[in-house]
Every structure is written in C-alpha cells, then in structure tokens.
N, CA, C and O atoms as a GROMACS GRO file, in nm:
protein
  268
    1UNK      N    1  -2.116   2.396  -2.619
    1UNK     CA    2  -2.145   2.482  -2.516
    1UNK      C    3  -2.031   2.500  -2.409
    1UNK      O    4  -1.977   2.609  -2.392
    2UNK      N    5  -2.000   2.396  -2.342
    2UNK     CA    6  -1.889   2.411  -2.246
    2UNK      C    7  -1.762   2.360  -2.290
    2UNK      O    8  -1.669   2.346  -2.210
    3UNK      N    9  -1.752   2.330  -2.419
    3UNK     CA   10  -1.628   2.270  -2.473
    3UNK      C   11  -1.512   2.374  -2.469
    3UNK      O   12  -1.400   2.334  -2.439
    4UNK      N   13  -1.533   2.496  -2.495
    4UNK     CA   14  -1.425   2.591  -2.498
    4UNK      C   15  -1.366   2.623  -2.361
    4UNK      O   16  -1.247   2.647  -2.344
    5UNK      N   17  -1.456   2.622  -2.264
    5UNK     CA   18  -1.410   2.646  -2.127
    5UNK      C   19  -1.328   2.519  -2.074
    5UNK      O   20  -1.228   2.532  -2.005
    6UNK      N   21  -1.376   2.408  -2.110
    6UNK     CA   22  -1.312   2.285  -2.076
    6UNK      C   23  -1.172   2.266  -2.141
    6UNK      O   24  -1.082   2.213  -2.077
    7UNK      N   25  -1.155   2.312  -2.272
    7UNK     CA   26  -1.032   2.306  -2.340
    7UNK      C   27  -0.930   2.400  -2.289
    7UNK      O   28  -0.810   2.373  -2.294
    8UNK      N   29  -0.979   2.518  -2.236
    8UNK     CA   30  -0.888   2.615  -2.176
    8UNK      C   31  -0.839   2.567  -2.044
    8UNK      O   32  -0.727   2.600  -2.007
    9UNK      N   33  -0.917   2.489  -1.970
    9UNK     CA   34  -0.881   2.443  -1.833
    9UNK      C   35  -0.777   2.337  -1.837
    9UNK      O   36  -0.696   2.328  -1.744
   10UNK      N   37  -0.774   2.255  -1.939
   10UNK     CA   38  -0.685   2.139  -1.946
   10UNK      C   39  -0.533   2.180  -1.944
   10UNK      O   40  -0.456   2.126  -1.864
   11UNK      N   41  -0.493   2.269  -2.028
   11UNK     CA   42  -0.349   2.303  -2.023
   11UNK      C   43  -0.303   2.356  -1.885
   11UNK      O   44  -0.194   2.324  -1.836
   12UNK      N   45  -0.394   2.439  -1.824
   12UNK     CA   46  -0.345   2.487  -1.693
   12UNK      C   47  -0.346   2.383  -1.586
   12UNK      O   48  -0.269   2.393  -1.490
   13UNK      N   49  -0.437   2.274  -1.600
   13UNK     CA   50  -0.435   2.165  -1.509
   13UNK      C   51  -0.304   2.088  -1.527
   13UNK      O   52  -0.237   2.056  -1.429
   14UNK      N   53  -0.268   2.060  -1.644
   14UNK     CA   54  -0.142   1.977  -1.658
   14UNK      C   55  -0.023   2.057  -1.622
   14UNK      O   56   0.076   1.999  -1.577
   15UNK      N   57  -0.024   2.187  -1.639
   15UNK     CA   58   0.087   2.272  -1.595
   15UNK      C   59   0.095   2.269  -1.441
   15UNK      O   60   0.205   2.273  -1.386
   16UNK      N   61  -0.020   2.262  -1.370
   16UNK     CA   62  -0.023   2.255  -1.228
   16UNK      C   63   0.035   2.124  -1.182
   16UNK      O   64   0.118   2.120  -1.091
   17UNK      N   65  -0.008   2.015  -1.246
   17UNK     CA   66   0.036   1.882  -1.219
   17UNK      C   67   0.190   1.870  -1.234
   17UNK      O   68   0.256   1.807  -1.151
   18UNK      N   69   0.244   1.929  -1.341
   18UNK     CA   70   0.386   1.933  -1.364
   18UNK      C   71   0.458   2.001  -1.255
   18UNK      O   72   0.555   1.947  -1.201
   19UNK      N   73   0.414   2.121  -1.220
   19UNK     CA   74   0.481   2.196  -1.110
   19UNK      C   75   0.468   2.123  -0.978
   19UNK      O   76   0.561   2.130  -0.898
   20UNK      N   77   0.363   2.055  -0.952
   20UNK     CA   78   0.353   1.981  -0.828
   20UNK      C   79   0.445   1.862  -0.824
   20UNK      O   80   0.499   1.830  -0.718
   21UNK      N   81   0.463   1.797  -0.934
   21UNK     CA   82   0.561   1.684  -0.944
   21UNK      C   83   0.706   1.730  -0.920
   21UNK      O   84   0.789   1.655  -0.869
   22UNK      N   85   0.731   1.854  -0.958
   22UNK     CA   86   0.866   1.909  -0.932
   22UNK      C   87   0.897   1.926  -0.779
   22UNK      O   88   1.012   1.922  -0.734
   23UNK      N   89   0.790   1.945  -0.706
   23UNK     CA   90   0.800   1.972  -0.569
   23UNK      C   91   0.820   1.844  -0.480
   23UNK      O   92   0.856   1.853  -0.363
   24UNK      N   93   0.793   1.726  -0.543
   24UNK     CA   94   0.805   1.604  -0.472
   24UNK      C   95   0.956   1.571  -0.445
   24UNK      O   96   1.046   1.582  -0.528
   25UNK      N   97   0.968   1.526  -0.314
   25UNK     CA   98   1.103   1.480  -0.268
   25UNK      C   99   1.109   1.326  -0.276
   25UNK      O  100   1.069   1.256  -0.183
   26UNK      N  101   1.159   1.277  -0.389
   26UNK     CA  102   1.163   1.123  -0.407
   26UNK      C  103   1.281   1.066  -0.323
   26UNK      O  104   1.390   1.121  -0.315
   27UNK      N  105   1.250   0.954  -0.262
   27UNK     CA  106   1.348   0.881  -0.182
   27UNK      C  107   1.458   0.828  -0.275
   27UNK      O  108   1.434   0.805  -0.394
   28UNK      N  109   1.579   0.810  -0.218
   28UNK     CA  110   1.684   0.753  -0.294
   28UNK      C  111   1.662   0.595  -0.306
   28UNK      O  112   1.572   0.540  -0.243
   29UNK      N  113   1.744   0.529  -0.385
   29UNK     CA  114   1.731   0.390  -0.406
   29UNK      C  115   1.753   0.304  -0.280
   29UNK      O  116   1.682   0.207  -0.255
   30UNK      N  117   1.855   0.346  -0.201
   30UNK     CA  118   1.888   0.275  -0.084
   30UNK      C  119   1.776   0.278   0.022
   30UNK      O  120   1.751   0.177   0.088
   31UNK      N  121   1.711   0.390   0.037
   31UNK     CA  122   1.605   0.403   0.129
   31UNK      C  123   1.488   0.329   0.080
   31UNK      O  124   1.420   0.266   0.160
   32UNK      N  125   1.457   0.332  -0.053
   32UNK     CA  126   1.349   0.251  -0.103
   32UNK      C  127   1.361   0.103  -0.080
   32UNK      O  128   1.265   0.036  -0.043
   33UNK      N  129   1.481   0.052  -0.103
   33UNK     CA  130   1.514  -0.094  -0.083
   33UNK      C  131   1.498  -0.130   0.064
   33UNK      O  132   1.435  -0.231   0.096
   34UNK      N  133   1.554  -0.049   0.153
   34UNK     CA  134   1.539  -0.078   0.301
   34UNK      C  135   1.393  -0.082   0.336
   34UNK      O  136   1.348  -0.178   0.399
   35UNK      N  137   1.316   0.019   0.296
   35UNK     CA  138   1.174   0.018   0.333
   35UNK      C  139   1.097  -0.097   0.275
   35UNK      O  140   1.010  -0.153   0.341
   36UNK      N  141   1.132  -0.134   0.147
   36UNK     CA  142   1.066  -0.249   0.085
   36UNK      C  143   1.104  -0.374   0.167
   36UNK      O  144   1.014  -0.454   0.196
   37UNK      N  145   1.223  -0.394   0.205
   37UNK     CA  146   1.260  -0.512   0.280
   37UNK      C  147   1.188  -0.518   0.416
   37UNK      O  148   1.150  -0.626   0.461
   38UNK      N  149   1.172  -0.405   0.482
   38UNK     CA  150   1.097  -0.402   0.607
   38UNK      C  151   0.951  -0.440   0.588
   38UNK      O  152   0.893  -0.514   0.667
   39UNK      N  153   0.897  -0.387   0.483
   39UNK     CA  154   0.761  -0.420   0.454
   39UNK      C  155   0.739  -0.564   0.434
   39UNK      O  156   0.649  -0.622   0.495
   40UNK      N  157   0.822  -0.629   0.348
   40UNK     CA  158   0.811  -0.763   0.316
   40UNK      C  159   0.836  -0.854   0.441
   40UNK      O  160   0.764  -0.952   0.460
   41UNK      N  161   0.931  -0.822   0.521
   41UNK     CA  162   0.963  -0.890   0.649
   41UNK      C  163   0.849  -0.887   0.746
   41UNK      O  164   0.815  -0.990   0.805
   42UNK      N  165   0.788  -0.770   0.765
   42UNK     CA  166   0.677  -0.757   0.859
   42UNK      C  167   0.556  -0.830   0.804
   42UNK      O  168   0.478  -0.889   0.880
   43UNK      N  169   0.538  -0.827   0.672
   43UNK     CA  170   0.429  -0.909   0.613
   43UNK      C  171   0.438  -1.055   0.635
   43UNK      O  172   0.341  -1.124   0.666
   44UNK      N  173   0.562  -1.103   0.617
   44UNK     CA  174   0.589  -1.246   0.646
   44UNK      C  175   0.563  -1.284   0.792
   44UNK      O  176   0.500  -1.386   0.819
   45UNK      N  177   0.613  -1.201   0.886
   45UNK     CA  178   0.594  -1.230   1.033
   45UNK      C  179   0.445  -1.224   1.062
   45UNK      O  180   0.396  -1.313   1.131
   46UNK      N  181   0.374  -1.131   1.017
   46UNK     CA  182   0.230  -1.124   1.047
   46UNK      C  183   0.159  -1.245   0.987
   46UNK      O  184   0.070  -1.302   1.050
   47UNK      N  185   0.198  -1.285   0.864
   47UNK     CA  186   0.137  -1.400   0.803
   47UNK      C  187   0.161  -1.523   0.882
   47UNK      O  188   0.068  -1.602   0.896
   48UNK      N  189   0.285  -1.547   0.937
   48UNK     CA  190   0.315  -1.659   1.022
   48UNK      C  191   0.235  -1.652   1.147
   48UNK      O  192   0.179  -1.754   1.186
   49UNK      N  193   0.226  -1.540   1.212
   49UNK     CA  194   0.151  -1.528   1.328
   49UNK      C  195   0.001  -1.561   1.307
   49UNK      O  196  -0.059  -1.629   1.390
   50UNK      N  197  -0.056  -1.513   1.198
   50UNK     CA  198  -0.191  -1.542   1.165
   50UNK      C  199  -0.207  -1.693   1.150
   50UNK      O  200  -0.298  -1.752   1.209
   51UNK      N  201  -0.120  -1.754   1.074
   51UNK     CA  202  -0.123  -1.901   1.052
   51UNK      C  203  -0.112  -1.976   1.180
   51UNK      O  204  -0.181  -2.076   1.197
   52UNK      N  205  -0.029  -1.935   1.271
   52UNK     CA  206  -0.007  -2.010   1.398
   52UNK      C  207  -0.146  -1.991   1.482
   52UNK      O  208  -0.198  -2.088   1.537
   53UNK      N  209  -0.195  -1.879   1.489
   53UNK     CA  210  -0.321  -1.843   1.558
   53UNK      C  211  -0.430  -1.929   1.495
   53UNK      O  212  -0.508  -1.989   1.569
   54UNK      N  213  -0.439  -1.940   1.362
   54UNK     CA  214  -0.538  -2.014   1.301
   54UNK      C  215  -0.536  -2.162   1.343
   54UNK      O  216  -0.638  -2.222   1.377
   55UNK      N  217  -0.410  -2.220   1.338
   55UNK     CA  218  -0.388  -2.352   1.375
   55UNK      C  219  -0.429  -2.382   1.526
   55UNK      O  220  -0.494  -2.483   1.555
   56UNK      N  221  -0.390  -2.295   1.613
   56UNK     CA  222  -0.426  -2.307   1.753
   56UNK      C  223  -0.580  -2.304   1.777
   56UNK      O  224  -0.636  -2.382   1.854
   57UNK      N  225  -0.643  -2.208   1.708
   57UNK     CA  226  -0.794  -2.185   1.722
   57UNK      C  227  -0.859  -2.316   1.664
   57UNK      O  228  -0.947  -2.376   1.725
   58UNK      N  229  -0.810  -2.354   1.545
   58UNK     CA  230  -0.866  -2.470   1.488
   58UNK      C  231  -0.853  -2.598   1.577
   58UNK      O  232  -0.948  -2.676   1.588
   59UNK      N  233  -0.740  -2.616   1.636
   59UNK     CA  234  -0.711  -2.726   1.727
   59UNK      C  235  -0.815  -2.715   1.845
   59UNK      O  236  -0.883  -2.812   1.878
   60UNK      N  237  -0.824  -2.594   1.906
   60UNK     CA  238  -0.911  -2.570   2.015
   60UNK      C  239  -1.064  -2.605   1.986
   60UNK      O  240  -1.134  -2.669   2.065
   61UNK      N  241  -1.106  -2.556   1.871
   61UNK     CA  242  -1.238  -2.582   1.832
   61UNK      C  243  -1.266  -2.732   1.807
   61UNK      O  244  -1.369  -2.786   1.847
   62UNK      N  245  -1.171  -2.794   1.740
   62UNK     CA  246  -1.181  -2.937   1.714
   62UNK      C  247  -1.186  -3.019   1.845
   62UNK      O  248  -1.262  -3.115   1.857
   63UNK      N  249  -1.099  -2.976   1.946
   63UNK     CA  250  -1.099  -3.034   2.073
   63UNK      C  251  -1.235  -3.025   2.151
   63UNK      O  252  -1.285  -3.118   2.213
   64UNK      N  253  -1.287  -2.898   2.138
   64UNK     CA  254  -1.416  -2.871   2.206
   64UNK      C  255  -1.530  -2.950   2.146
   64UNK      O  256  -1.615  -3.004   2.217
   65UNK      N  257  -1.529  -2.955   2.010
   65UNK     CA  258  -1.647  -3.029   1.944
   65UNK      C  259  -1.636  -3.178   1.955
   65UNK      O  260  -1.734  -3.249   1.931
   66UNK      N  261  -1.516  -3.228   1.990
   66UNK     CA  262  -1.503  -3.377   2.001
   66UNK      C  263  -1.539  -3.428   2.142
   66UNK      O  264  -1.537  -3.549   2.168
   67UNK      N  265  -1.573  -3.334   2.235
   67UNK     CA  266  -1.604  -3.374   2.371
   67UNK      C  267  -1.735  -3.440   2.376
   67UNK      O  268  -1.779  -3.481   2.483
   0.00000   0.00000   0.00000
C-alpha cells in the first residue's frame, strides 16, 4: 500500500542528507586538538574540585556525628 511512496521518498532523503553534509564547515585538526585538550583539562579540574568538596563534606559530617 504505502511501499511505493516510501521507496520514492528514500532517494530524495539521502540526497538531502548529502547536500546538507556538504554545507558543514568542519574544524581543522589543530582546532579540534586544542578544543579536546581544553575539555579534558576542565574535566580533570572539575573532578578534582568535586573530590575535594566530597572529602571536606565527609569530614564535616563525620565530625558532627561524632559529637
């Protein structure tokens, strides 16, 4: 029933996808490496901050519960 309409729509869909991919402005390798390094560095810093806060809060809770 709807098979013929679906088969006709697929080629035009993939042609549209191909034309949209040609419009994409891909970053160069140097920019990608710089951005990746920044993301990793920020992730490590945030991880360390969370670990320090966790340790301080754990110490505080243990101190309060031991009173």
